[in-house]
Each structure stands twice: as C-alpha cells, then as structure tokens.
Backbone as JSON, one array per atom type, in Angstrom:
{
  "sequence": "XXXXXXXXXXXXXXXXXXXXXXXXXXXXXXXXXXXXXXXXXXXXXXXXXXXXXXXXXXXXXXXXXXXXXXXXXXXXXXXXXXXXXXXXXXXXXXXXXXXXXXXXXXXXXXXXXXXXXXXXXXXXXXXXXXXXXXXXXXXXXXXXXXXXXXXXXXXXXXXXXXXXXXXXXXXXXXXXXXXXXXXXXXXXXXXXXXXXXXXXXXXXXXXXXXXXXXXXXXXXXXXXXXXXXX",
  "N": [[7.25, -14.09, 12.26], [6.86, -10.73, 13.09], [3.84, -8.97, 13.92], [2.4, -6.52, 11.76], [2.19, -2.94, 11.96], [-0.93, -1.37, 11.79], [-1.72, 0.43, 8.86], [-2.81, 3.27, 7.14], [-3.63, 3.9, 3.82], [-3.78, 6.33, 1.6], [-5.73, 6.76, -1.35], [-4.92, 7.84, -4.54], [-6.87, 8.08, -6.45], [-9.06, 9.41, -5.47], [-8.16, 11.93, -5.15], [-7.84, 15.5, -5.71], [-7.1, 16.56, -8.75], [-6.29, 19.09, -9.49], [-4.93, 20.08, -7.37], [-3.33, 18.09, -6.35], [-0.66, 17.67, -5.6], [-0.37, 19.38, -3.37], [-2.23, 18.21, -1.66], [-1.03, 15.72, -1.24], [1.31, 16.56, 0.06], [0.17, 17.5, 2.41], [-0.92, 15.19, 3.68], [1.39, 13.76, 3.96], [2.8, 15.31, 5.82], [1.22, 14.76, 7.97], [1.99, 12.29, 8.72], [1.65, 10.22, 6.96], [2.84, 7.51, 5.02], [2.5, 5.79, 2.89], [0.96, 5.53, -0.35], [-1.69, 4.73, -2.64], [-1.83, 3.96, -6.05], [-4.19, 3.77, -8.37], [-4.66, 1.87, -11.21], [-6.29, 1.73, -14.16], [-7.73, 0.26, -17.04], [-10.0, 0.49, -18.61], [-11.03, -1.82, -19.62], [-10.65, -4.24, -18.03], [-11.86, -3.15, -15.82], [-14.62, -0.8, -15.77], [-13.52, 1.86, -16.27], [-11.07, 4.43, -16.73], [-7.87, 5.29, -15.63], [-4.98, 6.22, -13.86], [-1.55, 6.55, -15.04], [1.99, 5.67, -15.23], [3.16, 8.15, -14.54], [1.97, 9.14, -12.25], [2.91, 7.54, -10.24], [5.55, 8.4, -10.27], [5.15, 11.06, -9.41], [4.26, 10.65, -6.75], [6.45, 9.26, -5.67], [8.37, 11.24, -5.83], [7.79, 12.76, -3.68], [8.47, 11.22, -1.59], [6.94, 8.98, -0.88], [5.97, 5.6, -0.15], [4.88, 3.48, -2.64], [2.07, 1.78, -3.8], [1.17, 0.25, -6.64], [-1.79, -0.43, -8.0], [-2.96, -2.61, -10.14], [-5.6, -2.68, -12.15], [-6.2, -4.09, -14.64], [-6.38, -5.66, -17.89], [-4.16, -7.06, -18.85], [-2.0, -7.58, -16.74], [0.66, -8.47, -16.41], [1.97, -7.48, -18.59], [1.78, -4.77, -18.14], [3.03, -4.36, -15.69], [5.94, -3.97, -15.75], [6.19, -1.25, -16.54], [5.45, 0.2, -14.3], [7.1, -0.75, -12.32], [9.5, 0.21, -13.33], [9.39, 2.97, -12.92], [9.54, 3.18, -10.22], [7.62, 2.1, -8.42], [6.85, 0.55, -5.34], [5.4, -1.69, -4.6], [3.68, -3.85, -6.75], [0.5, -4.62, -7.46], [-1.74, -7.02, -8.63], [-4.69, -8.5, -10.19], [-6.15, -11.6, -9.35], [-8.19, -12.5, -11.0], [-7.47, -11.5, -13.46], [-5.48, -13.01, -14.55], [-6.5, -15.25, -15.61], [-6.78, -18.01, -14.79], [-4.15, -18.81, -14.9], [-1.01, -19.75, -13.36], [-0.88, -18.43, -10.26], [1.25, -18.15, -8.49], [3.48, -18.24, -10.17], [3.03, -15.92, -11.63], [3.25, -13.99, -9.62], [5.94, -14.35, -8.98], [7.09, -13.49, -11.38], [6.48, -10.75, -11.33], [7.85, -10.01, -9.01], [10.38, -10.47, -9.88], [10.95, -8.18, -11.26], [12.06, -6.51, -9.5], [10.46, -5.45, -7.53], [8.02, -5.59, -4.85], [5.31, -7.96, -4.7], [1.82, -8.04, -5.08], [-1.4, -9.61, -4.64], [-4.74, -9.54, -5.67], [-8.31, -9.86, -5.04], [-11.6, -9.66, -6.41], [-14.88, -8.76, -5.06], [-16.74, -10.88, -5.66], [-15.2, -13.09, -6.03], [-14.1, -16.2, -4.81], [-12.29, -16.72, -1.75], [-10.47, -18.74, -1.76], [-8.58, -19.02, -3.87], [-6.79, -16.95, -3.38], [-5.88, -17.64, -0.84], [-4.5, -19.95, -1.52], [-2.22, -19.05, -2.77], [-0.99, -17.52, -0.92], [1.43, -17.62, 0.54], [3.23, -16.79, -1.31], [2.84, -14.16, -1.64], [3.52, -10.69, -1.14], [1.7, -8.88, -0.42], [-1.73, -9.13, 0.2], [-4.85, -8.56, -1.14], [-8.15, -7.8, -0.43], [-10.86, -6.78, -2.12], [-13.28, -4.43, -1.18], [-15.28, -3.22, -2.46], [-16.82, -3.34, -5.73], [-14.33, -3.13, -8.1], [-13.28, -0.16, -9.87], [-14.48, 2.38, -9.64], [-14.28, 5.2, -7.44], [-15.63, 6.08, -4.17], [-17.66, 4.25, -3.59], [-19.95, 2.11, -1.7], [-18.87, 0.47, 1.19], [-18.43, -3.04, 1.56], [-19.46, -5.0, 3.98], [-19.7, -7.76, 4.15], [-17.44, -8.87, 3.18], [-15.7, -9.27, 5.22], [-15.39, -11.88, 6.47], [-13.63, -13.11, 4.62], [-11.35, -11.58, 4.99], [-10.79, -12.21, 7.66], [-10.24, -14.96, 7.41], [-7.92, -14.92, 5.86], [-6.24, -13.47, 7.57], [-6.02, -15.29, 9.7], [-4.59, -17.35, 8.47], [-2.22, -16.03, 7.69], [-1.19, -15.38, 10.22], [-0.98, -17.93, 11.43], [0.94, -19.15, 9.88], [2.95, -17.4, 10.05], [3.55, -15.44, 8.11], [5.18, -13.01, 6.07], [3.41, -10.76, 5.1], [1.41, -8.18, 3.98], [-1.99, -7.43, 4.74], [-4.5, -6.25, 2.96], [-7.32, -4.06, 2.6], [-9.59, -2.54, 0.33], [-11.72, -0.1, -0.75], [-14.42, 1.86, -0.23], [-13.71, 2.39, 2.39], [-13.98, 4.09, 5.42], [-14.4, 6.48, 8.15], [-16.42, 5.35, 9.65], [-16.35, 2.62, 9.28], [-13.77, 1.63, 9.33], [-12.71, 0.55, 11.66], [-14.03, -1.88, 11.82], [-12.92, -3.28, 9.67], [-10.23, -3.36, 10.44], [-10.41, -4.78, 12.86], [-11.14, -7.22, 11.89], [-8.78, -8.04, 10.86], [-7.33, -6.71, 8.89], [-4.4, -4.97, 8.02], [-3.56, -3.03, 6.4], [-4.94, -0.44, 4.97], [-6.77, 0.92, 2.53], [-7.88, 4.12, 1.74], [-9.85, 6.44, 0.13], [-11.88, 8.65, -0.75], [-12.5, 9.19, 1.89], [-10.3, 10.41, 2.87], [-9.24, 12.35, 0.93], [-11.51, 13.72, 0.06], [-12.31, 15.1, 2.19], [-12.45, 18.16, 4.11], [-10.16, 18.71, 5.53], [-7.65, 16.9, 4.75], [-5.38, 15.91, 6.11], [-6.1, 15.78, 8.84], [-8.2, 13.98, 8.59], [-6.84, 11.7, 7.72], [-5.24, 11.17, 10.01], [-7.24, 10.6, 11.9], [-8.44, 8.28, 10.8], [-6.27, 6.46, 10.83], [-5.73, 6.3, 13.56], [-8.1, 5.12, 14.49], [-8.0, 2.66, 13.18], [-5.69, 1.5, 14.29], [-6.4, 1.33, 16.96], [-8.41, -0.55, 16.85], [-7.35, -2.86, 15.82], [-7.08, -6.3, 16.22], [-6.44, -7.88, 19.44], [-5.06, -10.3, 19.19], [-3.54, -9.87, 17.01], [-1.82, -7.82, 17.58]],
  "CA": [[7.22, -12.72, 11.73], [6.1, -9.82, 13.94], [2.68, -8.33, 13.3], [2.65, -5.2, 11.2], [1.38, -1.86, 12.5], [-1.92, -0.96, 10.79], [-1.33, 1.59, 8.07], [-3.81, 3.8, 6.22], [-3.01, 4.18, 2.53], [-4.67, 7.15, 0.78], [-5.8, 6.44, -2.78], [-4.88, 9.03, -5.38], [-8.06, 8.14, -7.29], [-9.99, 10.36, -4.87], [-7.53, 13.24, -5.02], [-8.2, 16.61, -6.59], [-5.94, 16.67, -9.63], [-5.85, 20.48, -9.59], [-4.07, 20.39, -6.22], [-2.93, 16.81, -5.79], [0.62, 17.81, -4.93], [-0.59, 19.97, -2.05], [-2.89, 17.21, -0.83], [-0.02, 14.75, -0.85], [2.18, 17.18, 1.05], [-0.57, 17.61, 3.67], [-0.99, 13.9, 4.38], [2.77, 13.41, 4.32], [3.1, 16.02, 7.06], [0.43, 14.13, 9.03], [2.58, 11.0, 9.05], [1.36, 9.21, 5.93], [4.04, 7.03, 4.34], [2.1, 5.0, 1.72], [-0.21, 5.88, -1.15], [-2.09, 3.76, -3.65], [-2.1, 4.48, -7.38], [-5.11, 2.86, -9.07], [-4.39, 1.84, -12.65], [-7.46, 1.11, -14.8], [-7.55, 0.3, -18.5], [-11.27, 0.57, -19.33], [-11.42, -3.16, -20.06], [-10.82, -5.07, -16.84], [-12.88, -2.4, -15.08], [-15.21, 0.19, -16.67], [-13.02, 3.2, -16.01], [-9.68, 4.64, -17.11], [-7.27, 6.19, -14.64], [-3.63, 6.74, -13.85], [-0.4, 5.88, -15.61], [3.21, 5.7, -14.42], [3.54, 9.49, -14.08], [1.47, 9.38, -10.9], [3.88, 6.9, -9.35], [6.68, 9.33, -10.22], [4.75, 12.18, -8.56], [4.24, 10.23, -5.34], [7.82, 8.94, -5.25], [9.12, 12.49, -5.69], [7.47, 13.29, -2.36], [8.96, 10.3, -0.58], [5.97, 7.97, -0.48], [5.97, 4.2, -0.56], [3.77, 3.46, -3.61], [1.45, 0.53, -4.24], [0.49, 0.39, -7.93], [-2.86, -1.43, -8.04], [-3.26, -2.79, -11.56], [-6.91, -3.21, -12.52], [-6.01, -4.11, -16.09], [-6.56, -6.98, -18.5], [-2.86, -7.72, -19.02], [-1.13, -6.99, -15.71], [2.08, -8.81, -16.55], [2.53, -6.57, -19.58], [1.83, -3.41, -17.57], [3.84, -4.29, -14.47], [7.27, -3.35, -15.9], [6.12, 0.21, -16.63], [5.32, 0.76, -12.96], [8.35, -1.08, -11.64], [10.57, 1.05, -13.88], [9.33, 4.33, -12.37], [9.8, 3.17, -8.79], [6.61, 1.53, -7.53], [7.41, -0.38, -4.35], [4.59, -2.9, -4.72], [2.77, -3.93, -7.88], [-0.59, -5.54, -7.12], [-2.59, -7.36, -9.78], [-5.87, -9.27, -9.83], [-6.22, -13.02, -9.67], [-9.13, -12.69, -12.11], [-6.87, -11.03, -14.71], [-4.5, -13.95, -15.11], [-7.3, -16.24, -16.35], [-6.46, -19.38, -14.44], [-2.71, -19.08, -14.92], [-0.42, -20.0, -12.05], [-0.71, -17.17, -9.53], [2.59, -18.1, -7.92], [4.41, -17.89, -11.24], [2.82, -14.51, -11.95], [3.85, -13.22, -8.53], [7.4, -14.43, -9.15], [7.47, -12.63, -12.51], [6.44, -9.36, -10.86], [8.94, -9.82, -8.06], [11.61, -10.45, -10.67], [11.16, -6.81, -11.73], [12.7, -5.75, -8.43], [9.44, -4.86, -6.67], [7.2, -6.55, -4.14], [4.17, -8.39, -5.51], [0.56, -8.22, -4.39], [-2.46, -10.32, -5.36], [-6.05, -9.02, -5.27], [-9.53, -10.52, -5.51], [-12.84, -8.9, -6.42], [-15.83, -9.26, -4.06], [-17.43, -12.12, -6.02], [-14.23, -14.17, -6.18], [-13.85, -16.92, -3.56], [-10.99, -16.44, -1.14], [-9.6, -19.92, -1.84], [-7.46, -18.79, -4.78], [-5.83, -16.08, -2.71], [-5.28, -18.45, 0.21], [-3.59, -20.94, -2.1], [-0.97, -18.39, -3.18], [-0.69, -16.51, 0.09], [2.83, -17.61, 0.95], [4.02, -16.16, -2.38], [2.41, -12.75, -1.71], [3.98, -9.66, -0.21], [0.48, -8.17, -0.05], [-2.97, -9.78, -0.22], [-5.88, -7.51, -1.17], [-9.57, -8.11, -0.55], [-11.64, -5.61, -2.51], [-14.51, -4.27, -0.42], [-16.25, -2.73, -3.44], [-16.47, -3.76, -7.08], [-13.34, -2.15, -8.54], [-13.54, 0.65, -11.05], [-14.84, 3.76, -9.31], [-14.19, 5.57, -6.05], [-16.83, 6.56, -3.53], [-18.69, 3.24, -3.43], [-20.26, 1.69, -0.34], [-18.11, -0.64, 1.76], [-19.15, -4.31, 1.64], [-19.01, -5.66, 5.22], [-19.7, -9.21, 4.04], [-16.1, -9.32, 2.8], [-14.86, -9.44, 6.41], [-14.95, -13.27, 6.68], [-12.45, -13.36, 3.8], [-10.23, -10.94, 5.68], [-10.48, -13.0, 8.85], [-9.62, -16.22, 6.98], [-6.55, -14.61, 5.44], [-5.48, -13.11, 8.77], [-5.72, -16.51, 10.45], [-3.54, -18.07, 7.76], [-0.98, -15.25, 7.8], [-0.67, -15.52, 11.58], [-0.63, -19.31, 11.72], [2.15, -19.5, 9.13], [3.91, -16.33, 10.31], [3.94, -14.94, 6.8], [5.51, -11.59, 5.94], [2.45, -10.35, 4.07], [0.39, -7.2, 4.34], [-3.37, -7.79, 4.41], [-5.08, -4.97, 2.55], [-8.69, -3.89, 2.11], [-9.68, -1.36, -0.53], [-13.04, 0.18, -1.28], [-15.45, 2.35, 0.68], [-13.23, 2.49, 3.77], [-14.15, 5.43, 5.99], [-14.29, 6.54, 9.6], [-17.46, 4.55, 10.29], [-16.16, 1.17, 9.11], [-12.37, 1.21, 9.33], [-12.48, -0.3, 12.82], [-14.52, -3.21, 11.48], [-11.92, -3.91, 8.81], [-9.02, -3.62, 11.23], [-10.66, -5.83, 13.84], [-11.15, -8.48, 11.14], [-7.39, -8.42, 10.63], [-6.64, -5.91, 7.87], [-3.38, -4.07, 8.57], [-3.21, -2.09, 5.33], [-6.32, -0.02, 4.69], [-6.81, 1.97, 1.51], [-9.0, 5.05, 1.89], [-9.78, 7.48, -0.89], [-12.74, 9.8, -0.45], [-12.48, 9.45, 3.33], [-9.16, 11.3, 3.11], [-9.07, 13.48, 0.01], [-12.74, 14.49, -0.1], [-12.54, 15.85, 3.43], [-11.93, 19.53, 4.11], [-8.8, 18.65, 6.07], [-7.19, 15.53, 4.52], [-4.41, 15.48, 7.12], [-6.85, 15.39, 10.03], [-8.95, 12.77, 8.25], [-5.87, 10.6, 7.74], [-4.87, 10.85, 11.39], [-8.39, 9.96, 12.56], [-8.58, 6.92, 10.28], [-5.19, 5.59, 11.29], [-5.92, 6.07, 14.99], [-9.19, 4.15, 14.67], [-7.53, 1.35, 12.72], [-4.72, 0.95, 15.24], [-7.11, 1.0, 18.19], [-9.31, -1.69, 16.64], [-6.63, -4.06, 15.35], [-7.36, -7.28, 17.26], [-5.36, -8.2, 20.38], [-4.27, -11.44, 18.72], [-2.65, -9.43, 15.95], [-0.91, -6.77, 18.03]],
  "C": [[6.33, -11.85, 12.61], [4.94, -9.21, 13.18], [3.05, -6.93, 12.82], [1.74, -4.17, 11.88], [0.38, -1.42, 11.45], [-1.59, 0.39, 10.17], [-2.48, 1.99, 7.16], [-3.1, 4.3, 4.97], [-3.97, 5.02, 1.69], [-4.57, 6.77, -0.7], [-5.86, 7.71, -3.6], [-6.12, 9.17, -6.26], [-9.05, 9.18, -6.78], [-9.4, 11.76, -4.74], [-8.07, 14.25, -6.01], [-6.99, 16.89, -7.47], [-5.43, 18.1, -9.76], [-4.94, 20.88, -8.44], [-3.56, 19.12, -5.54], [-1.59, 16.89, -5.06], [0.47, 18.36, -3.53], [-1.28, 18.99, -1.12], [-1.91, 16.14, -0.36], [0.91, 15.31, 0.21], [1.49, 17.24, 2.41], [-0.62, 16.27, 4.4], [0.4, 13.4, 4.76], [3.15, 14.05, 5.65], [2.35, 15.42, 8.24], [0.94, 12.74, 9.4], [2.31, 9.9, 8.06], [2.65, 8.82, 5.21], [3.74, 6.25, 3.06], [1.01, 5.73, 0.96], [-0.46, 4.77, -2.15], [-2.38, 4.48, -4.96], [-2.94, 3.44, -8.12], [-4.92, 2.99, -10.57], [-5.51, 1.06, -13.32], [-7.38, 1.31, -16.31], [-8.84, 0.42, -19.29], [-11.77, -0.75, -19.86], [-11.66, -4.09, -18.87], [-11.86, -4.47, -15.91], [-13.38, -1.27, -15.98], [-14.8, 1.62, -16.36], [-11.57, 3.25, -16.49], [-9.07, 5.62, -16.12], [-5.79, 6.36, -14.9], [-2.6, 5.87, -14.57], [0.83, 6.06, -14.73], [3.59, 7.08, -13.88], [3.07, 9.76, -12.66], [2.31, 8.65, -9.85], [5.08, 7.83, -9.18], [6.37, 10.51, -9.31], [4.83, 11.79, -7.09], [5.65, 9.91, -4.84], [8.65, 10.21, -5.04], [8.88, 13.15, -4.34], [7.79, 12.3, -1.25], [8.0, 9.23, -0.12], [6.38, 6.57, -0.93], [4.73, 4.02, -1.44], [3.36, 2.03, -3.94], [0.71, 0.82, -5.54], [-0.5, -0.76, -8.06], [-3.36, -1.54, -9.47], [-4.61, -3.46, -11.75], [-6.98, -3.2, -14.04], [-6.09, -5.54, -16.6], [-5.27, -7.76, -18.61], [-1.85, -7.19, -18.01], [0.34, -7.31, -15.88], [2.76, -8.02, -17.65], [2.7, -5.17, -19.0], [2.81, -3.29, -16.41], [5.22, -3.65, -14.68], [7.25, -1.83, -15.98], [6.16, 0.82, -15.24], [6.53, 0.41, -12.09], [9.46, -0.12, -12.06], [10.57, 2.45, -13.26], [9.36, 4.34, -10.84], [8.69, 2.69, -7.88], [7.27, 0.53, -6.59], [6.7, -1.73, -4.38], [3.76, -2.78, -5.99], [1.75, -5.02, -7.56], [-1.45, -5.77, -8.35], [-3.7, -8.29, -9.32], [-5.76, -10.73, -10.26], [-7.1, -13.26, -10.89], [-8.51, -12.34, -13.46], [-5.88, -12.01, -15.31], [-5.17, -15.22, -15.65], [-6.88, -17.68, -16.07], [-5.0, -19.75, -14.51], [-2.21, -19.25, -13.48], [-0.13, -18.68, -11.34], [0.69, -17.05, -8.95], [3.62, -17.68, -8.97], [4.28, -16.42, -11.61], [3.42, -13.61, -10.87], [5.38, -13.22, -8.63], [7.88, -13.54, -10.29], [7.49, -11.17, -12.09], [7.6, -9.1, -9.92], [10.3, -9.78, -8.77], [11.92, -9.09, -11.27], [11.83, -5.94, -10.67], [11.73, -5.04, -7.5], [8.78, -5.97, -5.87], [5.93, -6.81, -4.96], [2.94, -8.63, -4.65], [-0.46, -8.89, -5.28], [-3.8, -9.9, -4.79], [-7.17, -9.91, -5.76], [-10.7, -9.55, -5.43], [-13.82, -9.5, -5.4], [-16.48, -10.6, -4.4], [-16.49, -13.31, -6.15], [-14.01, -14.87, -4.84], [-12.43, -16.66, -3.05], [-10.0, -17.58, -1.34], [-8.39, -19.69, -2.74], [-6.38, -17.92, -4.18], [-5.13, -16.84, -1.58], [-4.22, -19.4, -0.34], [-2.24, -20.35, -2.47], [-0.43, -17.46, -2.11], [0.78, -16.47, 0.47], [3.76, -17.04, -0.11], [3.73, -14.67, -2.5], [3.18, -11.89, -0.71], [2.8, -8.85, 0.31], [-0.7, -8.95, -0.61], [-4.09, -8.77, -0.07], [-7.26, -8.12, -1.36], [-10.3, -6.83, -0.92], [-12.96, -5.59, -1.73], [-15.53, -3.43, -1.17], [-15.91, -3.42, -4.76], [-15.5, -2.72, -7.64], [-13.76, -1.39, -9.78], [-13.82, 2.11, -10.75], [-14.68, 3.99, -7.81], [-15.55, 5.94, -5.49], [-17.94, 5.55, -3.36], [-18.86, 2.84, -1.97], [-19.48, 0.44, 0.03], [-18.98, -1.88, 1.91], [-18.7, -5.08, 2.89], [-18.97, -7.17, 5.12], [-18.39, -9.75, 3.47], [-15.23, -9.62, 4.02], [-14.51, -10.89, 6.72], [-13.75, -13.66, 5.83], [-11.21, -12.78, 4.48], [-9.81, -11.77, 6.89], [-9.79, -14.32, 8.5], [-8.17, -16.0, 6.57], [-5.68, -14.25, 6.64], [-5.09, -14.36, 9.56], [-4.58, -17.29, 9.8], [-2.2, -17.35, 7.85], [-0.35, -15.45, 9.18], [-0.2, -16.94, 11.87], [0.7, -19.7, 11.07], [3.25, -18.45, 9.28], [4.47, -15.76, 9.01], [4.23, -13.44, 6.85], [4.67, -11.01, 4.81], [1.49, -9.32, 4.64], [-0.98, -7.73, 3.93], [-4.15, -6.49, 4.2], [-6.56, -5.1, 2.24], [-8.74, -2.57, 1.34], [-11.1, -1.25, -1.05], [-14.03, 0.6, -0.21], [-15.01, 2.48, 2.12], [-13.36, 3.92, 4.25], [-14.14, 5.35, 7.51], [-15.32, 5.67, 10.31], [-17.22, 3.05, 10.18], [-14.71, 0.71, 9.21], [-12.05, 0.32, 10.52], [-12.94, -1.72, 12.55], [-13.5, -3.97, 10.64], [-10.66, -4.26, 9.59], [-9.24, -4.74, 12.24], [-10.77, -7.2, 13.18], [-9.74, -8.94, 10.79], [-6.67, -7.66, 9.55], [-5.64, -4.97, 8.54], [-2.9, -3.05, 7.54], [-4.53, -1.66, 4.7], [-6.32, 1.16, 3.74], [-8.06, 2.81, 1.71], [-8.82, 6.18, 0.89], [-10.56, 8.71, -0.52], [-12.69, 10.17, 1.02], [-11.28, 10.28, 3.75], [-9.26, 12.54, 2.23], [-10.34, 14.28, -0.24], [-13.09, 15.28, 1.15], [-11.9, 17.23, 3.35], [-10.49, 19.57, 4.57], [-8.28, 17.22, 5.89], [-6.21, 15.02, 5.58], [-5.12, 15.01, 8.39], [-7.64, 14.11, 9.79], [-8.03, 11.56, 8.27], [-5.54, 10.2, 9.17], [-6.01, 10.14, 12.12], [-8.54, 8.51, 12.1], [-7.5, 6.0, 10.84], [-5.31, 5.3, 12.78], [-7.01, 5.04, 15.24], [-8.75, 2.75, 14.26], [-6.6, 0.72, 13.75], [-5.38, 0.57, 16.56], [-7.92, -0.28, 18.05], [-8.6, -2.97, 16.26], [-6.59, -5.07, 16.48], [-6.18, -7.6, 18.16], [-4.48, -9.35, 19.91], [-3.3, -11.05, 17.63], [-1.6, -8.44, 16.44], [0.41, -7.35, 18.5]]
}
C-alpha cells in the first residue's frame, strides 16, 4: 500500500459558531478536504459538543468528515453519524470496556462507513496495535480529550512511531492520526514521527486568517514527513 500524503484536518470544535460556514468555505478554498467533528456526551469526557447536524453542515460543503465519538456508548451513537454521511466514524478503545475491538470496528464498518480506533494519552499503545489491521484510521490523542486549546503532549510520539512502523511493515491501508494541541510549532514533530493525518483546531480557526494557517500547517507536515514514509 502506497504511503498517504500528510493531510491537515481542521477540527470544528475550535470554530466560531457565529461564522462557521464562512470559516469552512475559507479553508475549503485553501485546499482543505477533511474536517473533524468532535462528538462529546459529557460522560466519557467532561464536555458536551456537536451532534449529527454538524456533519450535515460539513458534507454540504463537500468535505470528507471524520466523526470522532468521545462518548460512553459509541456503538449506539455511530449509526446517527453514519446516516447523515460521515465518511469515518472513530471511537475510543476505552469506551468499549474490554470488548473485542475488531468486532466493534466491523460493526461500525457495517454501517457503510470507514472505522477508526482512538486511544487516550494514558492508554498503552498495545491495544491499538493489536487491532491495527482492522482499522481504517488509528488515532493517538496528544491531549486528554474533552476540550480544545490544550498543550500538545510530545511524549505520545513513541506511540505514533510504533504504529507507523507496524503500518509500513504490514503495508496497511490505515491513516495514522494525531489530535490535540497540534500547531505550527509542533506539527513537524508529529509528522516526522509518522502521523499522516493531523487534526488542528485552534491553530486553524483561532487564527486571523484560517486559510493561511491551514496552508502553513499542511506545508510543514508534508515537509517533515519522514523519508521512509514518503
């Protein structure tokens, strides 16, 4: 499987809801093709955020949408987001409480969408590695999930490198995503560790010119993506 081109994925969580449509149009014009919709239930993480309507909004503008479910019962919520057109539904290993991750991924994929599996910073990478060949996307959180604007955790990079080595060795068709605190000062570090799908929220939408911020981030990610991955 050929290596994927590093892609920056703006997170709607950092958008300005009073002008989110205009912000989406701006990054779309700058070449952005993906966005992330963070779904929080106030139980799995201490915050409440978006529902399916935000997937509909992004799809109406032609984006590829990753619905990141930070919820206690992801297999109950997944059909709502598949129904409105999410391209990928990503859920947390911690939320399935020791259940078979492969079976859960298959259930999500059975909804007609791609399936992603995420781990929080304190979760060992072993569980994600064990299910990697069943993933369309593997996500290493680089902050504790729940709120935007947190500081990037560089000590998550060994997890990213371990996953990248496995993806490459087995030639898996799997995006390797990082999410949390990604900005212009650290995106190269994440990309050089092997991340090819980089979620950025405040670093795009909190900037005066989100389109320019997006272009800068993606250029830095693509320049830093390791020679062994290109």
